[in-house]
C-alpha positions as a Python dict, from the first residue, in 0.01 Angstrom:
ca = {
    (1, 'M'): (0, 0, 0),
    (2, 'T'): (171, -64, -421),
    (3, 'D'): (253, 197, -621),
    (4, 'I'): (-18, 151, -821),
    (5, 'R'): (-264, 202, -564),
    (6, 'R'): (-115, 503, -444),
    (7, 'E'): (-167, 613, -808),
    (8, 'A'): (-483, 542, -842),
    (9, 'A'): (-581, 767, -473),
    (10, 'T'): (-455, 1042, -604),
    (11, 'L'): (-578, 1070, -945),
    (12, 'I'): (-948, 932, -793),
    (13, 'D'): (-850, 1296, -564),
    (14, 'A'): (-851, 1461, -792),
    (15, 'L'): (-1029, 1421, -1073),
    (16, 'T'): (-1375, 1337, -871),
    (17, 'R'): (-1614, 1596, -917),
    (18, 'H'): (-1854, 1674, -579),
    (19, 'V'): (-2186, 1762, -608),
    (20, 'A'): (-2389, 1931, -350),
    (21, 'D'): (-2706, 1757, -311),
    (22, 'F'): (-2794, 1515, -526),
    (23, 'P'): (-2956, 1287, -523),
    (24, 'I'): (-3156, 1471, -215),
    (25, 'P'): (-3081, 1787, 30),
    (26, 'G'): (-2812, 1737, 233),
    (27, 'V'): (-2630, 1487, 15),
    (28, 'E'): (-2241, 1570, -125),
    (29, 'F'): (-2294, 1309, -445),
    (30, 'K'): (-1891, 1174, -542),
    (31, 'D'): (-1942, 1158, -956),
    (32, 'L'): (-1671, 932, -1113),
    (33, 'T'): (-1705, 974, -1440),
    (34, 'P'): (-1386, 1279, -1497),
    (35, 'V'): (-1211, 968, -1324),
    (36, 'L'): (-1312, 689, -1585),
    (37, 'A'): (-1345, 916, -1879),
    (38, 'D'): (-985, 995, -1802),
    (39, 'P'): (-709, 791, -2000),
    (40, 'R'): (-430, 735, -1705),
    (41, 'G'): (-779, 776, -1433),
    (42, 'L'): (-914, 452, -1602),
    (43, 'A'): (-623, 320, -1655),
    (44, 'V'): (-489, 319, -1328),
    (45, 'V'): (-808, 253, -1124),
    (46, 'T'): (-852, -111, -1421),
    (47, 'D'): (-488, -194, -1249),
    (48, 'A'): (-538, -144, -898),
    (49, 'L'): (-921, -280, -855),
    (50, 'A'): (-712, -587, -1089),
    (51, 'E'): (-479, -631, -760),
    (52, 'A'): (-762, -735, -531),
    (53, 'A'): (-873, -982, -866),
    (54, 'D'): (-565, -1260, -804),
    (55, 'G'): (-728, -1665, -891),
    (56, 'V'): (-1056, -1528, -948),
    (57, 'D'): (-1192, -1671, -1255),
    (58, 'L'): (-1507, -1438, -1324),
    (59, 'I'): (-1550, -1046, -1219),
    (60, 'A'): (-1948, -909, -1135),
    (61, 'G'): (-1992, -553, -1252),
    (62, 'V'): (-2298, -407, -1001),
    (63, 'D'): (-2542, -219, -1299),
    (64, 'A'): (-2366, 35, -1429),
    (65, 'R'): (-2071, 190, -1280),
    (66, 'G'): (-1939, -168, -1214),
    (67, 'F'): (-2036, -302, -1560),
    (68, 'L'): (-1736, -61, -1635),
    (69, 'L'): (-1522, -114, -1458),
    (70, 'G'): (-1610, -463, -1400),
    (71, 'A'): (-1547, -557, -1789),
    (72, 'A'): (-1195, -329, -1754),
    (73, 'V'): (-1062, -548, -1482),
    (74, 'A'): (-1195, -849, -1639),
    (75, 'L'): (-1030, -769, -2000),
    (76, 'K'): (-709, -753, -1790),
    (77, 'M'): (-696, -1061, -1616),
    (78, 'G'): (-791, -1247, -1878),
    (79, 'T'): (-1095, -1382, -1730),
    (80, 'G'): (-1533, -1297, -1785),
    (81, 'V'): (-1776, -1082, -1698),
    (82, 'L'): (-2073, -1091, -1530),
    (83, 'A'): (-2280, -807, -1531),
    (84, 'V'): (-2550, -725, -1243),
    (85, 'R'): (-2855, -580, -1342),
    (86, 'K'): (-3090, -367, -1188),
    (87, 'G'): (-3450, -540, -1164),
    (88, 'G'): (-3644, -593, -1505),
    (89, 'K'): (-3393, -524, -1726),
    (90, 'L'): (-3293, -825, -1810),
    (91, 'P'): (-3535, -1180, -1977),
    (92, 'P'): (-3640, -1375, -1725),
    (93, 'P'): (-3566, -1628, -1610),
    (94, 'V'): (-3311, -1491, -1326),
    (95, 'H'): (-3231, -1493, -1015),
    (96, 'T'): (-3340, -1241, -794),
    (97, 'V'): (-3244, -1008, -468),
    (98, 'R'): (-3430, -712, -334),
    (99, 'Y'): (-3299, -511, -78),
    (100, 'D'): (-3248, -136, 60),
    (101, 'L'): (-3075, 83, 19),
    (102, 'E'): (-3038, 467, 147),
    (103, 'Y'): (-3271, 621, -87),
    (104, 'G'): (-3582, 340, -66),
    (105, 'S'): (-3523, -50, -237),
    (106, 'A'): (-3418, -158, -538),
    (107, 'T'): (-3364, -551, -694),
    (108, 'L'): (-3009, -679, -851),
    (109, 'E'): (-3117, -986, -1106),
    (110, 'I'): (-2871, -1195, -1297),
    (111, 'P'): (-2915, -1476, -1561),
    (112, 'A'): (-3038, -1770, -1417),
    (113, 'D'): (-2959, -1950, -1730),
    (114, 'G'): (-2673, -2031, -1959),
    (115, 'I'): (-2397, -1914, -1710),
    (116, 'D'): (-2354, -2152, -1436),
    (117, 'L'): (-2219, -1994, -1147),
    (118, 'A'): (-2164, -2321, -924),
    (119, 'G'): (-1824, -2324, -783),
    (120, 'R'): (-1737, -2010, -963),
    (121, 'N'): (-1492, -1782, -762),
    (122, 'V'): (-1657, -1426, -827),
    (123, 'L'): (-1458, -1096, -744),
    (124, 'V'): (-1773, -796, -747),
    (125, 'I'): (-1667, -494, -842),
    (126, 'D'): (-1859, -187, -733),
    (127, 'D'): (-1741, 240, -813),
    (128, 'V'): (-1906, 364, -460),
    (129, 'L'): (-1962, 160, -101),
    (130, 'A'): (-2172, 378, 95),
    (131, 'T'): (-2403, 162, 316),
    (132, 'G'): (-2321, -158, 217),
    (133, 'G'): (-2649, -253, 39),
    (134, 'T'): (-2617, -260, -272),
    (135, 'L'): (-2230, -542, -181),
    (136, 'A'): (-2382, -774, 63),
    (137, 'A'): (-2704, -808, -160),
    (138, 'A'): (-2530, -845, -532),
    (139, 'A'): (-2315, -1082, -323),
    (140, 'Q'): (-2585, -1258, -190),
    (141, 'L'): (-2693, -1312, -520),
    (142, 'L'): (-2395, -1417, -599),
    (143, 'V'): (-2344, -1715, -314),
    (144, 'N'): (-2771, -1799, -407),
    (145, 'S'): (-2672, -1905, -723),
    (146, 'G'): (-2326, -2096, -625),
    (147, 'A'): (-2058, -1885, -638),
    (148, 'R'): (-1808, -1863, -412),
    (149, 'V'): (-1788, -1476, -376),
    (150, 'A'): (-1367, -1361, -327),
    (151, 'G'): (-1448, -1007, -178),
    (152, 'A'): (-1537, -679, -398),
    (153, 'A'): (-1336, -403, -473),
    (154, 'V'): (-1457, -32, -556),
    (155, 'V'): (-1308, 239, -609),
    (156, 'L'): (-1461, 500, -318),
    (157, 'E'): (-1570, 435, 26),
    (158, 'L'): (-1754, 667, 173),
    (159, 'T'): (-1623, 543, 547),
    (160, 'A'): (-1934, 775, 787),
    (161, 'L'): (-2228, 554, 590),
    (162, 'N'): (-2050, 246, 804),
    (163, 'G'): (-2120, 25, 438),
    (164, 'R'): (-1848, -246, 577),
    (165, 'A'): (-2059, -372, 858),
    (166, 'A'): (-2341, -408, 557),
    (167, 'V'): (-2126, -658, 427),
    (168, 'Q'): (-1906, -894, 664),
    (169, 'P'): (-1684, -1123, 640),
    (170, 'L'): (-1733, -999, 275),
    (171, 'Q'): (-1329, -841, 194),
    (172, 'V'): (-1300, -526, 54),
    (173, 'T'): (-1091, -358, -147),
    (174, 'S'): (-1100, 41, -149),
    (175, 'L'): (-924, 208, -332),
    (176, 'I'): (-970, 605, -208),
    (177, 'T'): (-1167, 732, 102),
    (178, 'D'): (-1386, 927, 246),
}
């Protein structure tokens, strides 16, 4: 583990807010908002995530905290950023994928026009890997649009939910596991 990844893990652990019984009873929500609001936390997390972005030419940030993280990493890497949006937020035409998540189902979309993804090397960035449904759907959406998904990077991985199994064979970098 690199020094920046060690520092990121320390800051994430120290700054993450734990919220009991949210969004449903029995779930402990890990709120990363304090990590991103802290100047050092944001800088270190950005640097650590950027280590996974070597060789990519586009960052795909997943709605919504993935937008923040993805834009910061893209800026650091000198690449562009693509917002992978929740369904119904983009004007048509869009590429769409529907998927299941831990509390129901959802839809992700990206523009079908204006961005040529054919052959682009893309890293998907999100805040949390839980059951893997969102990351798997984002990767599928990008591949279906012609991109090559180089991997994914997340701040926090909830290992008990076995999300890595859902995204295999996608290479996932997690800054901290819980």
